[in-house]
C-alpha positions in Angstrom: 0.0 0.0 0.0 3.0 2.3 0.6 6.0 0.8 -1.0 4.7 0.2 -4.5 3.7 3.8 -5.0 7.2 4.9 -3.9 8.9 2.3 -6.0 6.9 3.5 -9.1 7.7 7.1 -8.5 11.4 6.5 -7.8 11.8 4.3 -10.9 10.1 7.0 -13.0 12.4 9.7 -11.6 15.5 7.5 -12.2 14.5 7.0 -15.9 13.9 10.8 -16.3 17.3 11.6 -14.6 19.2 9.2 -16.8 17.4 10.2 -20.1 18.0 13.9 -19.4 21.6 13.3 -18.7 21.2 15.5 -15.7 24.3 13.9 -14.2 26.4 13.8 -17.4 28.1 10.4 -17.7 26.9 9.3 -14.2 24.0 6.8 -14.5 21.7 6.2 -11.6 20.9 2.5 -11.0 18.0 1.6 -8.7 17.9 -1.6 -6.7 14.5 -2.4 -5.4 14.0 -4.8 -2.6 10.8 -5.8 -0.8 11.1 -6.3 3.0 7.5 -7.5 3.3 7.0 -5.0 6.2 9.1 -7.3 8.4 11.8 -5.7 10.6 14.2 -8.7 10.3 14.0 -8.6 6.5 14.5 -4.8 6.5 17.7 -5.2 8.6 19.0 -8.0 6.3 18.2 -5.8 3.2 20.0 -2.8 4.6 23.0 -5.0 5.3 23.0 -6.4 1.8 22.6 -3.0 0.1 25.4 -1.5 2.1 27.9 -4.3 2.3 27.2 -6.3 -0.9 25.6 -3.9 -3.4 27.7 -0.9 -2.1 24.9 1.6 -2.6 25.5 5.3 -2.1 22.0 6.2 -0.8 19.0 4.2 0.5 15.5 5.5 -0.2 13.2 3.9 2.5 12.1 2.1 4.5 8.3 2.5 4.0 7.3 2.2 7.6 8.7 4.0 10.6 8.8 0.7 12.7 11.1 -0.7 10.0 13.3 2.4 9.9 13.9 2.4 13.6 15.2 -1.1 13.3 17.4 -0.6 10.1 18.4 3.0 10.0 21.1 2.6 12.7 22.9 0.2 10.4 23.1 2.8 7.6 24.1 5.5 10.2 27.0 3.3 11.4 28.1 2.6 7.9 27.9 6.3 6.8 25.2 5.7 4.1 22.6 8.4 3.7 19.0 7.4 4.0 15.9 9.4 2.9 12.5 8.1 3.9 9.4 9.3 2.1 6.6 7.8 4.3 8.1 7.9 7.9 6.2 10.4 10.1 6.9 9.1 13.6 8.8 11.3 16.0 12.5 10.5 16.5 13.3 9.2 13.0 16.0 11.7 12.2 17.3 11.5 15.8 18.9 8.2 14.8 21.8 10.1 13.3 23.1 12.7 10.9 22.9 10.4 7.8 19.1 10.0 8.3 16.7 12.3 6.3 13.0 12.3 5.3 10.9 14.1 2.8 7.7 13.1 4.7 6.8 15.8 7.3 6.4 14.4 10.8 3.0 14.1 12.4 3.7 16.8 14.9 4.0 19.3 12.0 0.9 18.2 10.2 -1.7 17.3 12.8 -2.1 20.6 14.7 -3.3 22.3 11.5 -5.8 19.5 10.9 -7.1 19.9 14.5 -7.3 23.7 14.3 -9.3 23.4 11.0 -11.7 20.9 12.6 -12.2 23.1 15.6 -13.0 26.1 13.5 -15.4 24.3 11.2 -17.1 21.9 13.6 -16.7 23.5 17.1 -15.5 20.2 18.5 -15.3 19.8 22.3 -15.2 16.1 23.1 -12.9 13.5 21.5 -12.2 9.8 21.4 -8.9 8.2 20.2 -8.4 4.9 18.5 -4.9 3.8 17.6 -2.6 0.8 16.8 -0.8 -0.2 20.0 1.8 -2.4 18.4 3.2 0.0 15.8 5.8 2.6 16.6 4.4 5.1 14.1 0.9 4.8 15.4 1.9 5.0 19.1 3.9 8.1 18.2 0.9 9.5 16.4 -1.4 8.8 19.4 0.9 10.7 21.7 1.1 13.7 19.3 -2.7 13.7 18.8 -3.2 13.4 22.6 -0.9 16.4 23.3 -2.6 18.5 20.5 -6.1 17.7 21.9 -5.0 18.7 25.4 -3.4 21.9 24.1 -6.7 22.8 22.4 -8.7 22.1 25.6 -10.6 19.3 24.0 -11.7 16.6 26.4 -10.7 13.0 25.5 -13.5 10.8 26.7 -11.8 7.5 26.0 -8.8 5.9 24.2 -9.2 2.6 22.5 -6.5 0.4 20.9 -6.1 -2.3 18.2 -3.3 -4.5 16.8 -1.9 -4.1 13.4 -3.8 -6.4 10.9 -7.1 -6.3 12.9 -10.1 -6.1 10.7 -13.0 -6.0 13.2 -13.3 -2.8 15.2 -16.9 -3.1 16.3 -16.1 -3.5 20.0 -14.0 -0.3 20.1 -16.4 1.6 17.9 -19.4 0.5 20.0 -17.7 2.0 23.1 -16.9 5.2 21.2 -20.5 5.6 20.0 -21.8 5.2 23.5 -19.4 7.9 24.8 -20.7 10.4 22.3 -17.6 12.3 21.1 -17.7 15.1 18.5 -14.5 13.9 16.9 -12.7 10.5 16.6 -8.9 10.8 16.1 -7.3 7.7 14.4 -3.7 6.6 14.8 -4.0 4.1 12.1 -2.5 3.1 8.7 -4.6 3.3 5.6 -6.1 -0.2 5.6 -7.2 0.0 9.3 -8.4 3.6 8.8 -10.6 2.5 5.9 -12.1 -0.4 7.8 -12.7 1.8 10.9 -14.5 4.5 8.8 -16.6 1.9 7.0 -17.6 0.1 10.2 -18.2 3.3 12.1 -20.9 4.4 9.6 -22.3 0.9 9.6 -22.7 1.0 13.4 -24.6 4.2 13.1 -21.9 6.8 14.1 -23.3 9.6 12.1 -21.8 12.3 9.8 -22.0 14.7 12.8 -19.0 12.9 14.2 -15.8 14.0 12.5 -12.9 11.6 11.9 -9.3 12.9 11.8 -6.5 10.7 10.8 -2.7 10.5 10.6 -0.7 11.3 7.5 0.0 7.6 7.2 -3.7 7.0 6.5 -3.4 8.7 3.1 -3.6 6.2 0.3 -5.6 5.8 -2.9 -6.5 2.4 -1.5 -8.5 4.1 1.3 -11.3 4.8 -1.0 -11.4 1.3 -2.5 -11.8 -0.1 1.0 -14.0 2.5 2.7 -16.1 3.8 -0.2 -18.4 6.8 0.6 -17.7 6.3 4.3 -14.4 8.0 3.8 -16.1 11.3 2.9 -15.2 14.0 5.4 -12.1 12.3 6.7 -9.5 14.9 7.5 -5.7 14.5 7.3 -2.6 16.6 7.0 -0.1 16.3 4.1 2.6 18.0 2.1 0.9 17.4 -1.3 -2.3 16.6 -3.2 -2.7 15.4 -6.8 -4.3 18.7 -8.0 -1.6 20.9 -6.4 -1.4 23.7 -9.0 2.2 23.9 -9.9 3.5 23.1 -13.4 6.0 20.7 -12.1 3.5 18.7 -10.1 0.9 18.6 -12.9 3.6 17.3 -15.3 4.5 14.7 -12.7 0.9 13.5 -12.2 0.3 13.4 -15.9 3.5 11.3 -16.5 2.7 9.0 -13.6 -0.9 8.4 -14.9 0.5 7.8 -18.4 3.0 5.3 -17.1 1.0 3.5 -14.4 -2.6 4.1 -15.2 -3.6 5.8 -12.0 -2.8 8.9 -10.0 0.1 8.8 -7.5 -0.3 9.3 -3.8 1.5 11.6 -1.4 4.2 9.0 -0.6 4.9 8.5 -4.3 5.2 12.3 -4.7 7.6 12.6 -1.7 9.7 9.7 -3.0 9.9 11.3 -6.4 11.3 14.4 -4.9 13.7 12.4 -2.7 15.1 10.8 -5.9 15.7 14.2 -7.5 17.2 15.6 -4.2 19.7 12.8 -4.3 20.5 13.4 -8.0 20.9 17.1 -7.4 23.3 16.4 -4.5 25.3 14.1 -6.7 25.3 16.7 -9.5 26.8 19.2 -7.0 29.4 16.8 -5.7 30.3 15.5 -9.2 31.2 12.0 -8.1 29.6 8.9 -6.5 32.5 7.5 -4.5 32.1 9.8 -1.5 29.1 9.1 0.7 29.9 11.8 3.2 30.1 14.4 0.5 26.7 13.2 -0.9 25.3 13.3 2.6 26.6 16.9 3.1 25.1 18.0 -0.2 21.7 16.5 0.7 21.9 18.3 4.1 22.6 21.5 2.3 19.4 21.3 0.2 17.6 24.6 0.4 14.4 25.7 -1.5 14.5 22.6 -3.7 11.5 23.0 -6.1 9.8 19.6 -6.2 6.3 18.3 -6.9 5.3 19.0 -3.3 6.5 22.6 -3.5 9.6 24.1 -2.1 11.6 21.9 0.3 14.6 22.5 2.5 16.1 20.4 5.2 16.4 21.7 8.7 19.5 21.4 10.9 18.0 18.1 12.1 17.3 16.9 8.6 13.6 17.3 8.8 11.7 18.6 5.7 10.7 22.2 5.8 7.5 22.3 3.6 4.1 24.0 3.6 1.6 21.7 5.4 -1.9 21.3 3.9 -5.2 20.1 5.4 -6.9 17.6 3.1 -10.4 16.2 3.1 -11.5 12.9 1.6 -14.2 13.7 -0.8 -15.5 11.8 -3.9 -12.7 9.2 -4.0 -9.7 11.5 -3.6 -8.1 13.8 -1.1 -8.7 17.5 -1.8 -7.8 20.7 0.0 -10.2 21.4 2.9 -12.4 24.4 2.3 
């Protein structure tokens, strides 16, 4: 649900970089490996990429839980890593070789909550989150802190395990509590099932659902259908973002793959170009530290998500946006 979109976008970027001869005689070669969202496999893959394939940069991993396990290996080896779908707190604290183009949840969620407060005058909340996933636990804590800061009463907090498909017990308790808003710390598949089951259980449209950035996926609409309408999330990008560069990217992606990209594909596409631009400035590929330093020096890079710079802690500085699920896609909130 996350990795394939990033793989597609990165492969398209690599082809464009090579065809344009952006790097002169240097040719970018992408090595794609699937870790099956298993930490042990992620660790093994990082070791192989670093020690056997001798890569200069790693783009990944797809999930924060996997990155917390594997990024320290790249940090110790001095191999730059850029993640495009990690939003948990603490990712870049792993070390100075770790970057991300995905804005962390603590940058995105406050704007989503402020928008919901203004539009819906919410006063009472419930939280539902994945207890066995580092990203979702991190999102829960960020959401909890933001709710407290806004003076919104949290009536109850319910949990689930990754891979669960039946949320009726948790949603029945939430319905009985009567919140104005339900805040989800869930990935896209779980979020879709929760939204669908909530409406099936009679939780009406008067109850607003807010989600984590990790819930954004084109698959959400396939799984939730109309129940997704009104779901609010924060993001760096949306498909209709009106910049010529983004519109060209979306058109090329649709032509190549037959469907629109998602936000993680967009962030991965920019990550590939940020690496290429760093290599262009360095002028060589045999110095990982120089490439790392050039990535860190990225300022006002104009990508498909808009202008991006890296902070001193290698976090992306971008303009966050509040998106609403409506009619099968995420669109800017009114």
